[in-house]
ZALUMSE-180522 format. One line per 10 residues: number of its first residue (from 1); for each residue x, y, z of N, C-alpha, C. Coordinates in Angstrom, 1 decimal, padded with zeros to 4 digits, always signed. Atoms other than C-alpha are relative to their C-alpha. Layout:
N
NUM) X/Y/Z/X/Y/Z/X/Y/Z  ... $
This chain:
247
1) +001.1/-001.6/-000.2/+000.0/+000.2/+000.1/+001.1/+001.0/-000.1  -000.6/-001.4/+000.3/+001.5/+003.6/-001.0/-000.3/+000.9/+001.5  +000.5/-000.8/-000.8/+000.0/+004.7/+002.2/-000.2/-000.8/+001.4  +000.9/+000.5/-001.3/-001.4/+003.9/+006.3/-001.2/+000.9/-000.4  +001.2/-000.5/+000.3/-004.5/+004.4/+005.3/-000.9/+000.7/+001.6  +001.0/-001.0/-001.5/-007.0/+006.8/+007.9/-001.2/-000.7/+000.1  +001.3/+000.5/-000.2/-010.1/+005.0/+007.1/-000.4/-001.3/+001.3  +000.0/+000.8/-001.4/-009.6/+001.7/+009.9/+000.0/+001.2/+001.1  +000.5/-000.9/-001.1/-009.5/+004.9/+012.2/-001.5/+000.9/+000.4  +000.8/-001.4/+000.5/-012.0/+007.0/+010.7/-001.4/-001.5/+000.6 $
11) +001.1/+001.3/+000.2/-014.3/+003.4/+011.2/-000.3/-000.2/+001.8  +000.0/+000.7/-001.2/-013.4/+002.7/+014.8/-000.8/+001.4/+001.1  +000.3/-000.5/-001.2/-014.4/+004.4/+018.3/+001.1/+000.7/+000.7  -001.5/-001.0/-000.7/-011.1/+005.8/+019.4/+000.1/+001.7/-000.3  -000.5/-001.4/+000.6/-010.0/+009.4/+019.4/+001.1/+000.5/-000.7  -001.5/-000.3/+000.5/-007.7/+010.8/+016.8/+000.5/+001.0/+000.6  -000.7/-001.0/-000.4/-005.2/+012.7/+017.7/+000.9/+000.4/-001.0  -000.7/+000.0/+000.7/-003.7/+014.6/+015.2/+001.3/+001.0/+000.3  -001.0/-001.1/+000.3/-000.4/+016.9/+014.7/-000.1/+000.7/-000.7  +000.2/-000.8/+001.2/-000.6/+019.7/+012.5/+001.4/+000.9/-000.5 $
21) -001.2/-000.3/-000.3/+002.5/+020.6/+011.0/-000.5/+001.5/-001.4  +000.5/-000.9/+000.5/+002.3/+023.9/+008.8/+001.7/+001.1/+000.0  -001.4/-001.1/+000.3/+006.1/+025.4/+008.8/+000.9/-000.7/-001.1  -001.0/+000.9/+001.4/+007.6/+022.6/+005.7/+000.6/-000.1/+000.2  -001.1/+000.8/-000.2/+009.8/+021.1/+007.5/+000.2/-001.6/-000.3  -000.3/+001.4/+000.0/+010.7/+017.5/+007.0/+000.1/-000.6/+000.8  -000.9/+000.6/-001.4/+012.9/+016.7/+009.9/-001.4/+000.4/+001.2  +000.9/+000.4/-000.2/+009.6/+017.8/+011.4/-000.6/-000.4/+000.2  +001.0/+001.1/+000.2/+007.2/+015.6/+010.2/+000.7/-001.3/+000.7  -000.6/+001.6/-000.1/+009.7/+012.7/+011.0/+000.0/+000.4/+001.8 $
31) +000.1/+000.1/-001.6/+009.8/+014.0/+014.6/-001.5/-000.4/+000.6  +001.4/+000.2/-000.8/+006.0/+014.3/+015.0/-000.3/-001.7/-000.3  +000.3/+001.7/+000.3/+006.0/+010.3/+013.5/+000.1/-000.5/+001.3  -000.8/+000.6/-001.5/+008.1/+009.5/+016.6/-001.1/+000.0/+000.8  +000.5/+000.1/-001.2/+005.6/+010.5/+018.9/-001.5/-000.4/-000.7  +000.6/+000.8/+000.6/+003.1/+008.4/+017.1/-001.6/+000.2/+000.2  +001.0/-000.8/-000.1/+000.1/+010.5/+016.8/-001.3/-001.3/-001.5  +000.8/+000.9/+000.8/-002.9/+009.0/+015.0/-000.6/+000.4/-001.3  -000.3/-000.4/+001.1/-002.2/+010.9/+011.9/+000.5/+001.5/+000.2  -000.8/-002.0/+000.3/-000.3/+014.6/+010.5/-001.2/+000.4/-001.3 $
41) +001.0/-001.1/+000.7/-002.1/+017.4/+009.2/+001.4/+000.4/-001.1  -000.8/-000.8/+000.6/+000.0/+019.0/+006.5/-000.7/+001.1/-000.7  +001.0/-000.4/+000.6/-001.4/+021.8/+006.3/+000.6/+001.0/-001.8  -000.3/-000.8/+000.6/-001.1/+023.2/+002.5/-000.5/+001.1/-000.7  +000.6/-001.6/+000.4/-003.5/+026.3/+002.2/+000.7/+000.8/+000.5  -000.7/-001.1/-000.3/-001.7/+028.4/+004.5/+001.2/-000.3/+000.7  -001.1/+000.1/-000.1/+001.2/+026.6/+005.2/+001.4/+000.2/-000.9  -001.1/-000.2/+001.0/+005.0/+026.7/+004.1/+000.7/-001.1/-000.9  -000.5/+001.4/+000.9/+004.9/+023.3/+002.2/+000.3/+000.0/-001.7  +000.0/+000.1/+001.5/+006.3/+023.2/-001.5/-000.4/-001.6/-000.6 $
51) +000.0/+001.6/+000.4/+005.9/+020.2/-003.9/+001.5/-000.8/+000.4  -000.9/+000.7/-000.4/+009.4/+019.0/-002.8/-000.2/-000.7/+001.1  +000.0/+000.0/-001.6/+009.0/+019.3/+001.1/-000.9/-000.8/+000.1  +001.2/+001.2/-000.5/+005.4/+017.7/+000.6/+000.3/-001.1/-000.5  -000.7/+001.4/+000.1/+006.9/+014.8/-001.1/+001.1/-000.8/+000.7  -000.9/+000.7/-000.9/+009.9/+014.4/+001.1/-000.7/-000.8/+001.4  +000.2/+000.5/-001.5/+007.6/+014.5/+004.3/-001.1/-001.6/+000.1  +000.6/+001.0/-000.3/+004.9/+012.2/+003.3/+000.6/-001.5/-000.6  -001.3/+001.3/-000.4/+007.8/+009.8/+002.3/+001.0/-000.4/+000.9  -000.1/+000.8/-002.0/+009.0/+009.6/+005.7/-001.5/-000.2/+001.0 $
61) +000.8/+000.6/-000.5/+005.7/+009.4/+006.9/-001.1/-001.1/-000.2  +001.4/+000.3/+000.4/+003.1/+007.9/+005.0/-000.1/-001.5/+000.3  +000.2/+000.9/-000.4/+004.3/+004.5/+005.8/-000.3/-000.4/+001.4  +000.2/+000.3/-001.4/+003.5/+004.6/+009.6/-000.5/+000.6/+000.7  +001.4/-000.6/-000.2/+000.8/+007.1/+009.8/-000.4/+000.6/-000.5  +000.6/-000.5/+001.3/-001.7/+008.4/+007.9/+000.5/+001.4/+000.0  +000.1/-000.9/+000.6/-001.6/+011.5/+006.1/-001.0/+000.8/-000.3  +000.9/-000.9/+000.4/-003.6/+014.3/+005.9/+000.4/+001.1/-000.8  -000.2/-000.9/+000.5/-003.4/+017.0/+003.3/-000.9/+001.0/-000.3  +000.5/-001.2/+000.7/-005.1/+020.3/+003.8/+000.0/+000.5/-001.6 $
71) -000.4/+000.0/+000.9/-005.4/+020.8/+000.4/+000.0/+001.9/-000.1  +000.2/-001.2/+000.1/-004.9/+024.5/-000.8/-001.2/+000.5/-000.5  +000.9/-000.4/+000.2/-008.2/+025.1/-002.3/-000.7/-001.4/-000.7  +000.4/+001.2/+000.9/-011.1/+022.7/-003.8/+000.1/+000.1/-001.2  -000.5/+000.3/+001.3/-010.0/+021.9/-007.1/+000.7/-001.1/-000.4  -000.7/+001.1/+000.5/-008.9/+019.3/-009.1/+001.4/+000.2/-000.2  -001.2/+000.3/-000.3/-005.2/+019.9/-009.2/+000.9/+000.6/+001.5  -000.5/-000.1/-001.2/-004.6/+021.0/-005.9/-000.3/-001.5/+000.9  +000.1/+001.3/-000.5/-006.4/+017.8/-004.8/+001.0/-000.9/-000.7  -000.9/+001.2/+000.7/-004.5/+015.3/-007.3/+001.4/+000.5/+000.6 $
81) -001.0/-000.1/-000.3/-001.5/+017.0/-006.3/+000.8/-000.3/+001.4  -000.1/+000.2/-001.7/-002.0/+016.4/-002.3/+000.1/-001.8/-000.5  +000.3/+001.3/+000.6/-003.1/+012.7/-003.8/+001.0/-001.0/-000.5  -000.9/+000.2/+001.1/-000.3/+012.3/-006.2/+001.0/-000.6/+000.9  -001.4/-000.3/-000.7/+002.4/+013.0/-003.5/-000.2/-001.1/+001.1  +000.4/+000.7/-000.7/+000.8/+010.2/-001.5/-000.8/+000.1/+001.2  +000.6/-000.3/-000.7/-001.2/+011.5/+001.0/-001.2/-000.8/+000.2  +001.3/+000.7/-000.1/-004.1/+009.1/+002.6/-001.3/+000.8/-000.1  +001.5/-000.7/-000.1/-006.9/+011.8/+003.0/+000.6/+001.2/-000.3  -000.2/-001.0/+000.1/-007.5/+014.9/+001.8/-001.0/+001.3/+001.0 $
91) +001.1/-001.2/-000.6/-009.0/+017.9/+004.0/-000.6/+001.5/-000.9  +000.3/-000.9/+001.1/-010.9/+020.1/+001.4/-000.5/+001.2/+000.7  +000.5/-000.9/-000.9/-011.2/+023.6/+002.9/-001.1/+000.5/-001.1  +000.9/-001.0/+000.2/-014.3/+026.3/+002.6/-001.2/-000.7/-000.8  +001.3/+000.6/+000.7/-016.8/+023.7/+001.7/-001.5/+000.8/+000.2  +001.0/-000.3/-000.3/-019.8/+025.5/+001.9/-001.8/-000.8/-000.5  +001.3/+000.6/+000.7/-022.6/+023.6/-000.5/+000.2/-001.2/-000.4  +000.0/+001.4/+000.3/-023.4/+020.2/-001.6/+000.9/+000.2/-001.7  -001.1/+000.1/+001.1/-021.8/+021.1/-004.9/+001.4/+000.1/+000.4  -001.8/-000.3/-000.4/-018.6/+022.3/-003.2/+000.2/-001.8/+000.4 $
101) -000.3/+001.2/-001.0/-018.9/+018.7/-001.2/+000.4/-001.0/-001.6  -000.3/+000.9/+001.0/-019.5/+016.7/-004.7/+001.0/+000.3/-001.1  -001.7/-000.3/+000.2/-016.5/+018.2/-006.3/+000.6/+000.0/+000.7  -000.7/+000.8/-001.1/-014.6/+017.4/-003.9/+000.3/-001.2/+000.0  -000.3/+001.6/+000.5/-015.3/+014.1/-004.3/+000.2/-000.8/-001.2  -000.2/+000.7/+001.4/-015.3/+013.5/-007.7/+001.6/+000.2/-000.3  -001.7/+000.1/+000.2/-011.4/+015.1/-007.4/+001.1/-001.1/+000.1  -000.3/+001.2/-000.2/-010.8/+012.2/-005.6/+000.0/-001.3/+000.0  +000.6/+001.8/+000.3/-012.0/+009.0/-007.0/+000.6/-000.1/-001.4  -000.6/+000.3/+001.4/-010.4/+007.9/-010.4/-001.2/-000.1/-000.8 $
111) +000.4/+000.1/+000.3/-013.0/+007.7/-012.9/-000.5/-001.8/-000.1  +001.4/-000.6/+000.1/-016.0/+005.6/-013.2/-000.2/+000.7/+001.0  +000.8/-001.4/-001.3/-016.5/+007.5/-009.8/+000.1/+001.0/+000.3  -000.2/-001.3/+000.1/-015.0/+010.4/-010.2/+001.0/+000.8/-001.1  -000.8/-000.6/+000.9/-012.7/+012.5/-012.2/+001.6/+000.7/+000.2  -001.6/-000.1/-000.4/-009.3/+012.2/-010.8/+000.7/-000.5/-001.2  -001.3/+000.3/+001.2/-006.4/+012.0/-013.6/+000.5/-000.8/+000.6  -001.3/+000.8/-001.0/-004.3/+009.3/-013.1/+001.0/+000.4/-000.4  -001.1/-000.2/+000.3/-001.0/+009.2/-013.0/+001.0/+000.5/+001.5  -001.5/-000.3/-001.2/+002.5/+010.8/-010.5/+000.3/-001.0/+000.4 $
121) -001.3/+001.0/-000.1/+005.4/+009.1/-009.9/-000.4/-000.7/+001.4  +000.2/+001.4/-001.7/+004.2/+007.2/-006.0/-001.1/-000.5/-000.5  +001.0/+000.6/+000.4/+000.5/+006.3/-007.9/+000.7/-001.2/-000.7  +000.0/+000.9/+000.6/+002.2/+004.1/-010.3/+001.6/-000.5/+000.3  -001.0/+000.9/-000.4/+005.1/+003.0/-008.3/-000.2/-001.8/-000.3  +000.3/+001.0/-000.5/+003.3/-000.3/-008.0/-000.8/-000.3/-001.1  +001.3/+000.7/+001.3/+001.3/-000.7/-011.2/-001.3/+000.8/-000.4  +001.6/-001.0/+000.3/-002.3/+000.7/-012.2/-000.2/-000.9/+001.1  +001.0/+001.1/-000.8/-003.9/-002.2/-010.2/+000.1/+000.4/+001.7  +000.0/+000.0/-001.4/-002.2/-001.2/-007.0/-000.5/+002.0/+000.1 $
131) +000.3/-001.1/-000.2/-002.8/+002.6/-007.8/-001.5/+000.0/+000.1  +001.8/+000.1/+000.3/-007.0/+002.0/-008.3/+000.0/-000.3/+001.3  +000.1/+000.2/-001.9/-006.5/+000.1/-004.6/-000.1/+000.7/+000.8  -000.8/-001.2/-000.7/-004.8/+002.9/-003.0/-001.6/+001.2/-000.1  +001.4/-000.8/+000.1/-008.1/+004.8/-004.9/-001.0/-000.2/+001.3  +001.2/+001.0/-000.8/-010.4/+002.7/-002.4/-000.3/+000.6/+001.3  -000.2/-000.6/-000.9/-008.7/+003.8/+000.5/+000.2/+001.2/+000.5  +000.1/-001.5/-000.2/-008.3/+007.6/+000.0/-001.0/+000.5/+000.7  +001.3/-000.6/-000.6/-010.6/+009.2/+002.4/+000.0/+001.8/+000.5  +000.1/-001.3/+000.6/-012.3/+012.7/+001.9/-000.8/+000.2/+000.8 $
141) +000.4/-001.5/-000.6/-012.5/+015.3/+004.3/-000.6/+001.1/-000.2  +000.1/-001.0/+000.2/-014.3/+018.3/+004.3/-000.3/+000.8/+001.0  -000.5/-000.8/-000.8/-013.7/+021.4/+005.9/-001.4/+001.3/+000.2  +001.3/-001.2/-000.3/-016.9/+023.5/+007.6/+000.6/+001.4/+000.6  -000.6/-001.5/-000.6/-015.6/+027.0/+008.4/-000.4/+001.4/-000.3  +000.9/-000.8/+000.8/-018.3/+029.2/+006.8/-001.4/-000.1/+000.7  +001.2/+000.0/-000.8/-021.5/+030.4/+008.3/-000.9/-000.9/-001.3  +001.1/+000.1/+001.0/-023.1/+029.6/+004.7/+000.4/-002.1/+000.4  -000.4/+001.5/-000.3/-021.0/+025.9/+005.4/-000.8/-000.7/+000.8  +001.1/+000.2/-001.0/-023.3/+025.7/+008.7/-001.2/-000.1/-000.1 $
151) +001.5/+000.1/+000.7/-026.7/+026.4/+007.4/-000.2/-000.9/-000.7  +000.3/+001.2/+001.2/-026.2/+023.7/+004.2/+001.1/-001.3/+001.2  -000.9/+001.7/-000.4/-023.9/+021.0/+006.8/-000.8/-001.1/-000.3  +000.6/+001.1/-000.2/-026.8/+018.8/+007.0/-000.1/-000.5/-001.6  +000.2/+000.1/+001.4/-027.1/+018.5/+003.3/+001.0/-000.9/-000.7  -001.3/+000.8/+000.8/-023.5/+018.1/+002.4/+000.3/-000.8/+001.1  -000.5/+000.9/-000.3/-022.7/+015.7/+005.0/-001.0/-001.0/-000.7  +000.4/+001.1/+000.7/-025.1/+013.4/+003.2/+000.5/-000.4/-001.5  -000.8/+000.4/+000.9/-023.1/+013.3/+000.2/+000.4/-001.5/-000.1  -001.0/+000.8/-000.4/-022.1/+010.4/-000.9/+001.7/+000.1/-000.1 $
161) -001.5/+000.2/-000.2/-018.3/+009.4/-000.6/+001.0/+001.2/+000.9  -000.7/-000.9/-001.3/-017.6/+011.9/+002.3/+000.4/-000.9/+000.7  -000.6/+000.8/-001.4/-015.6/+010.2/+005.1/+000.2/+000.5/+001.2  +000.5/-000.4/-001.0/-015.7/+012.7/+007.4/+000.0/+001.7/-000.2  +000.1/-001.4/-000.2/-016.4/+016.4/+008.5/+001.2/+000.3/+001.1  -000.4/-000.6/-000.6/-014.1/+019.0/+010.2/-000.2/+001.2/+000.1  +000.7/-001.7/-000.6/-014.9/+022.6/+011.7/+001.3/+000.3/+000.2  -001.3/-000.8/-000.1/-012.2/+025.1/+011.0/-000.5/+001.2/+000.9  +000.4/-000.6/-001.2/-012.9/+026.9/+014.3/+000.5/+001.6/-000.5  -000.3/-001.2/+000.1/-010.7/+030.0/+013.2/-000.8/+001.0/-001.4 $
171) +000.2/-000.7/+000.9/-011.9/+030.6/+010.1/-001.9/+000.8/-000.2  +001.5/-000.3/-000.3/-015.7/+030.4/+011.3/+000.1/+001.1/+001.1  +000.3/-001.2/-001.3/-015.2/+032.9/+014.1/-000.1/+001.3/-001.1  +000.1/-001.5/+000.9/-014.0/+035.4/+011.2/-001.3/+000.1/-001.2  +001.5/-000.3/+000.5/-017.2/+034.4/+009.0/-000.8/+000.2/+000.7  +001.3/-000.3/-001.0/-019.7/+034.6/+011.9/+000.5/+001.7/+000.2  -000.7/-001.8/-000.6/-017.4/+038.2/+012.8/-000.7/-000.1/+001.7  +000.2/-000.2/-001.6/-017.7/+037.2/+016.7/+000.9/-001.6/+000.5  -000.9/+001.2/-000.4/-015.3/+035.0/+018.6/-000.8/+000.0/+001.2  +001.3/+000.7/-000.9/-018.6/+034.6/+020.9/+000.4/-001.7/+000.6 $
181) -000.1/+001.7/-000.1/-017.6/+031.0/+022.4/-001.6/-000.4/+000.1  +000.9/+000.3/+000.3/-021.1/+030.6/+022.6/-000.9/-000.1/-001.1  +000.2/+000.5/+001.5/-022.1/+031.2/+019.3/+000.3/-001.3/-000.6  -001.1/+000.3/+000.4/-019.1/+029.5/+018.2/-000.8/-001.6/+000.1  +000.2/+000.9/-000.2/-020.2/+026.7/+020.3/-001.2/-000.8/-000.7  +000.7/+000.2/+001.2/-023.7/+026.3/+018.4/+000.4/-000.5/-001.1  +000.1/+000.6/+001.7/-022.2/+026.2/+014.9/+000.7/-001.4/+000.1  -001.0/+000.7/+000.3/-019.9/+023.7/+016.0/-000.8/-001.6/+000.3  +001.1/+001.1/-000.7/-023.0/+021.4/+018.0/-000.7/-000.3/-001.5  +000.8/-000.1/+000.8/-025.1/+021.8/+014.8/+001.1/-000.7/-001.2 $
191) -000.8/+000.4/+001.5/-022.0/+020.5/+012.2/+000.6/-001.7/+000.9  -000.4/+001.1/-000.2/-021.2/+017.4/+014.7/-001.4/-000.9/+000.6  +001.1/+000.6/+000.4/-025.2/+016.8/+014.9/-000.6/-000.8/-001.5  +000.6/+000.2/+001.8/-025.3/+016.6/+010.9/+000.8/-000.9/-000.1  -000.6/+001.5/+000.0/-022.3/+014.2/+011.1/-000.1/-001.5/+000.7  +000.5/+001.1/-000.4/-023.4/+011.8/+013.3/-001.5/-000.5/-000.4  +001.3/+000.8/+000.8/-026.6/+011.6/+011.9/+000.3/-000.7/-001.3  -000.3/+001.1/+001.2/-025.2/+010.1/+008.7/+001.5/-000.7/+000.5  -000.7/+001.4/-000.3/-022.9/+008.0/+010.4/+001.9/+000.5/-000.2  -001.2/-000.2/+000.1/-019.6/+010.3/+010.0/+000.4/+000.4/+001.2 $
201) -001.0/-000.6/-001.0/-016.6/+011.4/+012.3/-000.2/+001.6/-000.2  -000.4/-001.5/+000.9/-016.2/+015.1/+012.6/+000.9/+000.1/+001.3  -001.1/-000.6/-001.0/-013.2/+016.6/+014.3/+000.1/+001.7/-000.1  -001.0/-001.3/-000.7/-011.8/+020.0/+015.7/+000.6/+000.4/-000.4  -001.7/-000.6/-000.2/-009.2/+022.3/+015.2/+000.2/+000.6/+001.4  -000.4/-000.2/-001.4/-008.1/+022.8/+018.6/+001.1/+001.0/+000.1  -001.1/-001.0/+000.0/-005.4/+025.0/+019.8/+001.4/-000.9/+000.6  -001.6/+000.6/-000.2/-003.2/+022.5/+021.8/-000.8/-001.3/+001.0  +000.4/+001.2/-000.6/-003.5/+019.4/+024.0/-001.7/+000.3/+000.9  +001.2/-000.3/-000.9/-005.9/+021.0/+026.9/-001.6/-000.3/-000.9 $
211) +001.5/+000.0/+000.9/-008.5/+022.0/+024.1/-000.4/-001.6/-000.7  +000.0/+000.9/+000.4/-008.2/+018.8/+022.2/-000.7/-001.2/+000.9  +001.3/+000.7/-001.2/-009.2/+016.8/+025.5/-001.1/+000.5/+000.9  +001.5/-000.4/-000.2/-012.1/+018.8/+026.0/-000.8/-000.1/-001.4  +000.5/-000.3/+001.8/-012.9/+018.6/+022.2/-000.6/-001.9/+000.0  +000.7/+001.4/-000.2/-013.1/+014.6/+023.2/-000.8/-000.4/+000.2  +001.1/+000.1/-001.2/-014.7/+014.6/+026.0/-001.5/+000.3/-000.3  +000.7/-000.3/+000.9/-017.0/+016.5/+024.0/-001.3/-000.9/-001.4  +000.3/+000.8/+000.8/-017.6/+013.6/+021.4/+000.1/+000.2/-001.6  -000.8/-000.7/+001.1/-015.5/+015.1/+018.7/+001.0/-000.9/-000.6 $
221) -001.0/+001.6/+000.3/-013.6/+011.7/+017.1/+001.5/+000.5/-000.4  -001.6/-000.4/+000.4/-010.5/+014.0/+015.8/+000.1/+002.0/+000.6  -000.3/-001.0/-000.9/-008.8/+016.9/+017.6/+001.5/+000.5/-000.3  -001.0/-000.2/+000.0/-005.9/+018.9/+017.0/+000.9/-000.2/+001.4  -000.7/+000.1/-001.3/-003.1/+018.3/+020.0/+001.2/+000.7/-000.1  -000.9/-000.7/-000.2/+000.0/+019.6/+018.7/-000.2/+000.6/-001.2  -000.1/-000.5/+001.2/+000.5/+022.6/+015.9/+001.8/+000.6/+000.1  -001.5/-000.5/-000.3/+004.4/+023.2/+015.1/-000.2/+001.3/+000.0  -000.6/-001.2/-000.1/+004.1/+026.8/+014.8/-000.5/+000.7/+001.8  +000.0/-000.8/-001.3/+002.9/+027.5/+018.4/+000.8/-000.9/+001.1 $
231) -001.0/+000.5/-000.4/+005.3/+024.7/+019.5/+001.0/+000.6/-000.1  -001.0/-000.5/+000.1/+008.2/+026.2/+018.5/-000.1/+001.4/+000.8  +000.4/-001.6/-000.7/+006.7/+030.0/+019.5/-000.1/-000.2/+001.4  +000.4/-000.3/-001.3/+005.9/+028.9/+022.8/+001.4/-000.6/+001.0  -001.3/+000.6/-000.4/+009.2/+026.6/+023.2/+001.0/+001.4/+000.1  -001.3/-000.8/-000.2/+011.6/+029.8/+022.5/-000.5/+001.0/+000.8  +000.8/-000.9/-001.2/+009.2/+032.2/+024.9/+000.8/-000.6/+000.8  -000.2/+000.8/-001.3/+009.7/+029.6/+027.5/+001.2/+000.4/+000.4  -001.8/-000.3/-000.3/+014.0/+029.4/+027.1/+000.3/+000.9/+000.5  -001.0/-001.5/-000.5/+014.3/+032.8/+026.9/-000.4/+000.8/+001.4 $
241) +000.7/-000.5/-001.5/+011.8/+033.7/+030.2/+001.3/-000.6/+001.1  -000.7/+000.6/-000.9/+013.3/+031.0/+032.1/+002.1/+000.6/+000.0  -001.8/-000.5/+000.2/+017.3/+032.0/+031.0/-000.1/+001.2/+001.4  -000.5/-001.5/-000.4/+016.2/+035.5/+032.0/-000.1/-000.1/+001.6  +000.0/-000.2/-001.0/+015.2/+034.7/+035.3/+000.6/-000.7/+000.9  -000.7/+000.4/-000.6/+017.4/+032.6/+036.0/+001.8/+001.0/-000.1  -001.4/-001.1/+000.1/+020.3/+035.5/+035.0/+000.3/+000.2/+001.4 $
């Protein structure tokens, strides 16, 4: 198999603890793998990943943990690039309508089930049969991160071929025009209910391990326990603060 599949974890009942990587560092991805998360997320939308570093990070990680690629956009080129690199799953941003969801699913599947173009270095390493077998294990995740996405979430969750929903809390707050926790919690609960109604796991972007623990307690199946930007930022601040106190 080209990659460690995410689908067994999605079908299970255990929480899936994620490490989110945006800095584009292949060594950071290798360190993250050693922590044994349920999956790595490589942020291709807002992160610093380029095609070469993406291929290298997935090459270092994909046989050991599932790799989720947060695509740059909901389009065939962006989705195909992530899957051709060997990602086990794509997390498609800014899904707001049923048509958005269908377009994402179509871009993830080879004909006759979709419109993904066949090719790529990794998919063809073991031949066409292996490429088509790997296609069946690709997990399609949709990011619900706008007011319109929340308003349409019940219909979005019903689209065939969707494997999980994930809530982008930061963009959702921007879309709502408020960071009021009560307002955002209602939106998140609605997305979670829609996912459950259609037998889909629901994930939540969380800032740290404490927030992830709370998300799991609230019934979310996926949450971000650590992200590289915050770990590096906090590590530098903590080290300097400690050194200055001891000086």
